[in-house]
Each structure stands twice: as C-alpha cells, then as structure tokens.
All heavy atoms as TSV, in Angstrom:
chain	resi	resn	atom	element	x	y	z
A	1	MET	N	N	0.854	-1.200	0.000
A	1	MET	CA	C	0.000	0.000	0.000
A	1	MET	C	C	0.888	1.247	0.000
A	1	MET	O	O	1.762	1.372	0.852
A	1	MET	CB	C	-0.903	-0.030	1.230
A	1	MET	CG	C	-2.037	0.959	1.183
A	1	MET	SD	S	-3.102	0.883	2.636
A	1	MET	CE	C	-4.081	-0.549	2.254
A	2	PRO	N	N	0.669	2.145	-0.948
A	2	PRO	CA	C	1.520	3.347	-1.016
A	2	PRO	C	C	1.370	4.253	0.206
A	2	PRO	O	O	0.321	4.275	0.859
A	2	PRO	CB	C	1.019	4.082	-2.263
A	2	PRO	CG	C	0.032	3.195	-2.921
A	2	PRO	CD	C	-0.347	2.114	-1.971
A	3	THR	N	N	2.418	5.001	0.503
A	3	THR	CA	C	2.431	5.888	1.674
A	3	THR	C	C	1.343	6.942	1.592
A	3	THR	O	O	0.652	7.211	2.573
A	3	THR	CB	C	3.803	6.579	1.796
A	3	THR	OG1	O	4.827	5.604	1.621
A	3	THR	CG2	C	3.963	7.221	3.157
A	4	TRP	N	N	1.182	7.553	0.424
A	4	TRP	CA	C	0.165	8.611	0.278
A	4	TRP	C	C	-1.222	8.065	0.583
A	4	TRP	O	O	-2.051	8.754	1.159
A	4	TRP	CB	C	0.214	9.232	-1.117
A	4	TRP	CG	C	-0.108	8.275	-2.230
A	4	TRP	CD1	C	0.787	7.540	-2.946
A	4	TRP	CD2	C	-1.398	7.924	-2.726
A	4	TRP	NE1	N	0.126	6.762	-3.859
A	4	TRP	CE2	C	-1.219	6.972	-3.756
A	4	TRP	CE3	C	-2.701	8.318	-2.411
A	4	TRP	CZ2	C	-2.285	6.416	-4.459
A	4	TRP	CZ3	C	-3.765	7.758	-3.108
A	4	TRP	CH2	C	-3.552	6.824	-4.120
A	5	PHE	N	N	-1.445	6.787	0.207
A	5	PHE	CA	C	-2.749	6.174	0.452
A	5	PHE	C	C	-2.962	5.945	1.946
A	5	PHE	O	O	-4.037	6.204	2.477
A	5	PHE	CB	C	-2.846	4.847	-0.314
A	5	PHE	CG	C	-4.236	4.275	-0.304
A	5	PHE	CD1	C	-5.181	4.710	-1.221
A	5	PHE	CD2	C	-4.599	3.308	0.625
A	5	PHE	CE1	C	-6.465	4.193	-1.213
A	5	PHE	CE2	C	-5.877	2.788	0.633
A	5	PHE	CZ	C	-6.812	3.229	-0.286
A	6	GLN	N	N	-1.913	5.490	2.631
A	6	GLN	CA	C	-2.000	5.298	4.084
A	6	GLN	C	C	-2.292	6.616	4.786
A	6	GLN	O	O	-3.103	6.665	5.710
A	6	GLN	CB	C	-0.690	4.706	4.611
A	6	GLN	CG	C	-0.478	3.263	4.184
A	6	GLN	CD	C	0.870	2.720	4.611
A	6	GLN	OE1	O	1.769	3.473	4.987
A	6	GLN	NE2	N	1.015	1.421	4.551
A	7	ASN	N	N	-1.641	7.676	4.328
A	7	ASN	CA	C	-1.876	8.995	4.920
A	7	ASN	C	C	-3.321	9.446	4.720
A	7	ASN	O	O	-3.945	9.971	5.648
A	7	ASN	CB	C	-0.917	10.032	4.322
A	7	ASN	CG	C	0.511	9.777	4.726
A	7	ASN	OD1	O	0.783	9.118	5.722
A	7	ASN	ND2	N	1.437	10.292	3.945
A	8	GLN	N	N	-3.836	9.238	3.520
A	8	GLN	CA	C	-5.229	9.590	3.237
A	8	GLN	C	C	-6.178	8.826	4.153
A	8	GLN	O	O	-7.125	9.391	4.693
A	8	GLN	CB	C	-5.558	9.255	1.780
A	8	GLN	CG	C	-4.876	10.145	0.772
A	8	GLN	CD	C	-5.583	11.467	0.603
A	8	GLN	OE1	O	-6.792	11.579	0.777
A	8	GLN	NE2	N	-4.824	12.487	0.264
A	9	MET	N	N	-5.924	7.518	4.315
A	9	MET	CA	C	-6.769	6.680	5.162
A	9	MET	C	C	-6.713	7.159	6.605
A	9	MET	O	O	-7.744	7.280	7.263
A	9	MET	CB	C	-6.330	5.210	5.086
A	9	MET	CG	C	-6.787	4.520	3.820
A	9	MET	SD	S	-8.581	4.436	3.651
A	9	MET	CE	C	-8.903	2.828	4.339
A	10	ARG	N	N	-5.516	7.453	7.094
A	10	ARG	CA	C	-5.369	7.935	8.473
A	10	ARG	C	C	-6.154	9.218	8.691
A	10	ARG	O	O	-6.847	9.364	9.687
A	10	ARG	CB	C	-3.890	8.174	8.794
A	10	ARG	CG	C	-3.267	6.970	9.420
A	10	ARG	CD	C	-1.913	7.277	10.033
A	10	ARG	NE	N	-1.060	6.118	9.835
A	10	ARG	CZ	C	-0.074	6.057	8.949
A	10	ARG	NH1	N	0.230	7.089	8.205
A	10	ARG	NH2	N	0.626	4.953	8.822
A	11	ARG	N	N	-6.044	10.136	7.727
A	11	ARG	CA	C	-6.751	11.409	7.839
A	11	ARG	C	C	-8.261	11.183	7.842
A	11	ARG	O	O	-8.984	11.747	8.655
A	11	ARG	CB	C	-6.357	12.338	6.692
A	11	ARG	CG	C	-6.874	13.749	6.886
A	11	ARG	CD	C	-6.446	14.660	5.755
A	11	ARG	NE	N	-5.004	14.717	5.624
A	11	ARG	CZ	C	-4.349	14.783	4.461
A	11	ARG	NH1	N	-5.016	14.815	3.336
A	11	ARG	NH2	N	-3.037	14.835	4.438
A	12	ALA	N	N	-8.732	10.331	6.938
A	12	ALA	CA	C	-10.165	10.054	6.840
A	12	ALA	C	C	-10.682	9.437	8.144
A	12	ALA	O	O	-11.738	9.807	8.640
A	12	ALA	CB	C	-10.430	9.126	5.661
A	13	PHE	N	N	-9.910	8.495	8.706
A	13	PHE	CA	C	-10.344	7.855	9.946
A	13	PHE	C	C	-10.301	8.818	11.126
A	13	PHE	O	O	-11.197	8.805	11.968
A	13	PHE	CB	C	-9.484	6.622	10.256
A	13	PHE	CG	C	-9.987	5.373	9.580
A	13	PHE	CD1	C	-9.305	4.822	8.501
A	13	PHE	CD2	C	-11.149	4.753	10.016
A	13	PHE	CE1	C	-9.773	3.675	7.875
A	13	PHE	CE2	C	-11.624	3.607	9.392
A	13	PHE	CZ	C	-10.931	3.068	8.319
A	14	SER	N	N	-9.280	9.669	11.170
A	14	SER	CA	C	-9.184	10.616	12.290
A	14	SER	C	C	-10.307	11.643	12.241
A	14	SER	O	O	-10.784	12.099	13.275
A	14	SER	CB	C	-7.822	11.307	12.295
A	14	SER	OG	O	-7.690	12.151	11.180
A	15	GLU	N	N	-10.737	11.994	11.019
A	15	GLU	CA	C	-11.843	12.940	10.874
A	15	GLU	C	C	-13.198	12.239	10.881
A	15	GLU	O	O	-14.228	12.888	10.782
A	15	GLU	CB	C	-11.683	13.721	9.560
A	15	GLU	CG	C	-10.482	14.639	9.546
A	15	GLU	CD	C	-10.227	15.237	8.172
A	15	GLU	OE1	O	-11.015	14.971	7.249
A	15	GLU	OE2	O	-9.234	15.975	8.031
A	16	LYS	N	N	-13.165	10.910	10.968
A	16	LYS	CA	C	-14.380	10.082	10.891
A	16	LYS	C	C	-15.192	10.429	9.640
A	16	LYS	O	O	-16.407	10.546	9.677
A	16	LYS	CB	C	-15.220	10.244	12.165
A	16	LYS	CG	C	-14.531	9.633	13.369
A	16	LYS	CD	C	-15.353	9.792	14.630
A	16	LYS	CE	C	-14.724	9.086	15.806
A	16	LYS	NZ	N	-13.323	9.472	16.057
A	17	ASN	N	N	-14.463	10.585	8.543
A	17	ASN	CA	C	-15.066	10.951	7.269
A	17	ASN	C	C	-15.501	9.680	6.532
A	17	ASN	O	O	-14.719	9.078	5.802
A	17	ASN	CB	C	-14.041	11.751	6.446
A	17	ASN	CG	C	-14.667	12.359	5.211
A	17	ASN	OD1	O	-15.719	11.917	4.755
A	17	ASN	ND2	N	-14.019	13.373	4.668
A	18	ARG	N	N	-16.730	9.269	6.746
A	18	ARG	CA	C	-17.230	8.016	6.172
A	18	ARG	C	C	-17.199	8.022	4.652
A	18	ARG	O	O	-16.859	7.031	4.024
A	18	ARG	CB	C	-18.675	7.765	6.626
A	18	ARG	CG	C	-18.743	7.369	8.079
A	18	ARG	CD	C	-19.679	6.187	8.274
A	18	ARG	NE	N	-19.712	5.813	9.686
A	18	ARG	CZ	C	-20.685	6.163	10.510
A	18	ARG	NH1	N	-21.702	6.886	10.072
A	18	ARG	NH2	N	-20.648	5.802	11.769
A	19	TYR	N	N	-17.549	9.145	4.060
A	19	TYR	CA	C	-17.582	9.243	2.595
A	19	TYR	C	C	-16.189	9.000	2.015
A	19	TYR	O	O	-16.019	8.238	1.069
A	19	TYR	CB	C	-18.105	10.624	2.180
A	19	TYR	CG	C	-18.031	10.846	0.686
A	19	TYR	CD1	C	-18.946	10.227	-0.170
A	19	TYR	CD2	C	-17.043	11.655	0.143
A	19	TYR	CE1	C	-18.872	10.422	-1.544
A	19	TYR	CE2	C	-16.962	11.851	-1.229
A	19	TYR	CZ	C	-17.875	11.237	-2.070
A	19	TYR	OH	O	-17.802	11.426	-3.414
A	20	GLN	N	N	-15.184	9.639	2.610
A	20	GLN	CA	C	-13.822	9.502	2.098
A	20	GLN	C	C	-13.299	8.085	2.307
A	20	GLN	O	O	-12.631	7.543	1.425
A	20	GLN	CB	C	-12.906	10.514	2.777
A	20	GLN	CG	C	-11.598	10.699	2.013
A	20	GLN	CD	C	-10.699	11.759	2.617
A	20	GLN	OE1	O	-10.996	12.313	3.659
A	20	GLN	NE2	N	-9.601	12.023	1.946
A	21	ILE	N	N	-13.604	7.482	3.449
A	21	ILE	CA	C	-13.186	6.109	3.720
A	21	ILE	C	C	-13.773	5.174	2.668
A	21	ILE	O	O	-13.076	4.328	2.105
A	21	ILE	CB	C	-13.607	5.670	5.142
A	21	ILE	CG1	C	-12.838	6.482	6.193
A	21	ILE	CG2	C	-13.355	4.180	5.341
A	21	ILE	CD1	C	-13.391	6.361	7.589
A	22	LYS	N	N	-15.055	5.352	2.392
A	22	LYS	CA	C	-15.739	4.521	1.396
A	22	LYS	C	C	-15.096	4.696	0.020
A	22	LYS	O	O	-14.838	3.734	-0.699
A	22	LYS	CB	C	-17.215	4.910	1.338
A	22	LYS	CG	C	-18.160	3.728	1.355
A	22	LYS	CD	C	-19.606	4.186	1.334
A	22	LYS	CE	C	-20.127	4.452	2.735
A	22	LYS	NZ	N	-21.523	4.939	2.730
A	23	LEU	N	N	-14.834	5.956	-0.329
A	23	LEU	CA	C	-14.236	6.272	-1.616
A	23	LEU	C	C	-12.847	5.643	-1.743
A	23	LEU	O	O	-12.523	5.012	-2.754
A	23	LEU	CB	C	-14.136	7.793	-1.754
A	23	LEU	CG	C	-13.809	8.353	-3.132
A	23	LEU	CD1	C	-15.027	8.170	-4.053
A	23	LEU	CD2	C	-13.465	9.820	-3.022
A	24	LEU	N	N	-12.036	5.780	-0.692
A	24	LEU	CA	C	-10.688	5.218	-0.712
A	24	LEU	C	C	-10.719	3.702	-0.797
A	24	LEU	O	O	-9.913	3.093	-1.508
A	24	LEU	CB	C	-9.915	5.656	0.539
A	24	LEU	CG	C	-9.498	7.129	0.562
A	24	LEU	CD1	C	-9.092	7.538	1.963
A	24	LEU	CD2	C	-8.373	7.396	-0.413
A	25	ASN	N	N	-11.666	3.082	-0.092
A	25	ASN	CA	C	-11.805	1.627	-0.158
A	25	ASN	C	C	-12.143	1.174	-1.572
A	25	ASN	O	O	-11.582	0.197	-2.066
A	25	ASN	CB	C	-12.873	1.139	0.823
A	25	ASN	CG	C	-12.342	1.063	2.234
A	25	ASN	OD1	O	-11.154	0.926	2.452
A	25	ASN	ND2	N	-13.238	1.152	3.200
A	26	GLN	N	N	-13.042	1.881	-2.220
A	26	GLN	CA	C	-13.412	1.540	-3.590
A	26	GLN	C	C	-12.219	1.710	-4.524
A	26	GLN	O	O	-11.964	0.846	-5.368
A	26	GLN	CB	C	-14.573	2.421	-4.059
A	26	GLN	CG	C	-15.895	2.021	-3.446
A	26	GLN	CD	C	-16.997	3.015	-3.798
A	26	GLN	OE1	O	-16.758	4.069	-4.363
A	26	GLN	NE2	N	-18.225	2.654	-3.442
A	27	CYS	N	N	-11.500	2.798	-4.367
A	27	CYS	CA	C	-10.321	3.045	-5.202
A	27	CYS	C	C	-9.288	1.948	-5.007
A	27	CYS	O	O	-8.716	1.435	-5.965
A	27	CYS	CB	C	-9.688	4.392	-4.855
A	27	CYS	SG	S	-10.676	5.795	-5.368
A	28	TRP	N	N	-9.046	1.575	-3.750
A	28	TRP	CA	C	-8.055	0.553	-3.447
A	28	TRP	C	C	-8.491	-0.798	-4.009
A	28	TRP	O	O	-7.691	-1.523	-4.593
A	28	TRP	CB	C	-7.829	0.465	-1.940
A	28	TRP	CG	C	-6.739	-0.505	-1.606
A	28	TRP	CD1	C	-6.863	-1.669	-0.927
A	28	TRP	CD2	C	-5.353	-0.383	-1.951
A	28	TRP	NE1	N	-5.647	-2.277	-0.839
A	28	TRP	CE2	C	-4.697	-1.514	-1.457
A	28	TRP	CE3	C	-4.616	0.593	-2.650
A	28	TRP	CZ2	C	-3.325	-1.713	-1.635
A	28	TRP	CZ3	C	-3.254	0.373	-2.825
A	28	TRP	CH2	C	-2.618	-0.756	-2.316
A	29	PHE	N	N	-9.759	-1.133	-3.861
A	29	PHE	CA	C	-10.293	-2.391	-4.400
A	29	PHE	C	C	-10.122	-2.425	-5.917
A	29	PHE	O	O	-9.631	-3.400	-6.482
A	29	PHE	CB	C	-11.770	-2.533	-4.022
A	29	PHE	CG	C	-12.391	-3.793	-4.551
A	29	PHE	CD1	C	-12.110	-5.024	-3.953
A	29	PHE	CD2	C	-13.249	-3.762	-5.636
A	29	PHE	CE1	C	-12.667	-6.185	-4.447
A	29	PHE	CE2	C	-13.815	-4.926	-6.140
A	29	PHE	CZ	C	-13.519	-6.147	-5.533
A	30	PHE	N	N	-10.479	-1.340	-6.572
A	30	PHE	CA	C	-10.367	-1.239	-8.026
A	30	PHE	C	C	-8.905	-1.368	-8.457
A	30	PHE	O	O	-8.574	-2.108	-9.378
A	30	PHE	CB	C	-10.935	0.102	-8.489
A	30	PHE	CG	C	-10.918	0.274	-9.989
A	30	PHE	CD1	C	-11.814	-0.430	-10.787
A	30	PHE	CD2	C	-10.009	1.132	-10.574
A	30	PHE	CE1	C	-11.802	-0.269	-12.176
A	30	PHE	CE2	C	-9.990	1.288	-11.963
A	30	PHE	CZ	C	-10.889	0.584	-12.753
A	31	TYR	N	N	-8.024	-0.674	-7.745
A	31	TYR	CA	C	-6.589	-0.682	-8.045
A	31	TYR	C	C	-6.004	-2.095	-7.913
A	31	TYR	O	O	-5.302	-2.561	-8.793
A	31	TYR	CB	C	-5.888	0.286	-7.105
A	31	TYR	CG	C	-4.380	0.323	-7.266
A	31	TYR	CD1	C	-3.793	1.093	-8.254
A	31	TYR	CD2	C	-3.571	-0.408	-6.409
A	31	TYR	CE1	C	-2.414	1.133	-8.404
A	31	TYR	CE2	C	-2.190	-0.374	-6.552
A	31	TYR	CZ	C	-1.610	0.395	-7.553
A	31	TYR	OH	O	-0.255	0.419	-7.694
A	32	THR	N	N	-6.323	-2.764	-6.818
A	32	THR	CA	C	-5.748	-4.093	-6.577
A	32	THR	C	C	-6.304	-5.117	-7.545
A	32	THR	O	O	-5.553	-5.959	-8.042
A	32	THR	CB	C	-5.991	-4.568	-5.132
A	32	THR	OG1	O	-7.360	-4.438	-4.820
A	32	THR	CG2	C	-5.159	-3.783	-4.140
A	33	THR	N	N	-7.592	-5.069	-7.855
A	33	THR	CA	C	-8.168	-6.051	-8.783
A	33	THR	C	C	-7.609	-5.828	-10.186
A	33	THR	O	O	-7.372	-6.794	-10.911
A	33	THR	CB	C	-9.709	-5.989	-8.822
A	33	THR	OG1	O	-10.102	-4.637	-9.032
A	33	THR	CG2	C	-10.305	-6.503	-7.537
A	34	LYS	N	N	-7.363	-4.591	-10.546
A	34	LYS	CA	C	-6.836	-4.291	-11.881
A	34	LYS	C	C	-5.379	-4.731	-12.032
A	34	LYS	O	O	-4.987	-5.245	-13.064
A	34	LYS	CB	C	-6.972	-2.792	-12.147
A	34	LYS	CG	C	-6.921	-2.450	-13.614
A	34	LYS	CD	C	-7.284	-0.996	-13.832
A	34	LYS	CE	C	-7.368	-0.719	-15.335
A	34	LYS	NZ	N	-7.644	0.662	-15.623
A	35	HIS	N	N	-4.585	-4.531	-10.990
A	35	HIS	CA	C	-3.164	-4.800	-11.083
A	35	HIS	C	C	-2.749	-6.214	-10.669
A	35	HIS	O	O	-1.650	-6.639	-10.971
A	35	HIS	CB	C	-2.379	-3.783	-10.234
A	35	HIS	CG	C	-2.351	-2.417	-10.855
A	35	HIS	ND1	N	-1.398	-2.030	-11.765
A	35	HIS	CD2	C	-3.182	-1.355	-10.713
A	35	HIS	CE1	C	-1.634	-0.790	-12.150
A	35	HIS	NE2	N	-2.707	-0.351	-11.532
A	36	CYS	N	N	-3.613	-6.910	-9.980
A	36	CYS	CA	C	-3.246	-8.236	-9.465
A	36	CYS	C	C	-3.871	-9.373	-10.256
A	36	CYS	O	O	-3.581	-10.530	-9.982
A	36	CYS	CB	C	-3.615	-8.357	-7.985
A	36	CYS	SG	S	-2.694	-7.206	-6.970
A	37	SER	N	N	-4.728	-9.060	-11.212
A	37	SER	CA	C	-5.398	-10.143	-11.938
A	37	SER	C	C	-4.516	-10.703	-13.056
A	37	SER	O	O	-3.623	-10.074	-13.545
A	37	SER	CB	C	-6.711	-9.649	-12.519
A	37	SER	OG	O	-6.492	-8.541	-13.365
C-alpha cells in the first residue's frame, strides 16, 4: 500500500469521514483487482 494512500486513510479515519473512507476503499479495491489479476 503506497504511503500517500495510508496517509489519506489515516486522515479520513481521524476525521471520521465516512464518505472519504468509502471512496478510498473503492479506489483501493479497483486498483488491486486491476493490477493483481
């Protein structure tokens, strides 16, 4: 997991930003399925 992504996740969780957490999860899922298949 890239550092910038970890930082984004930490910020989203600290702010309890549900929308951003959901968005980041979708992006990460899309990224991993695209690159690992």
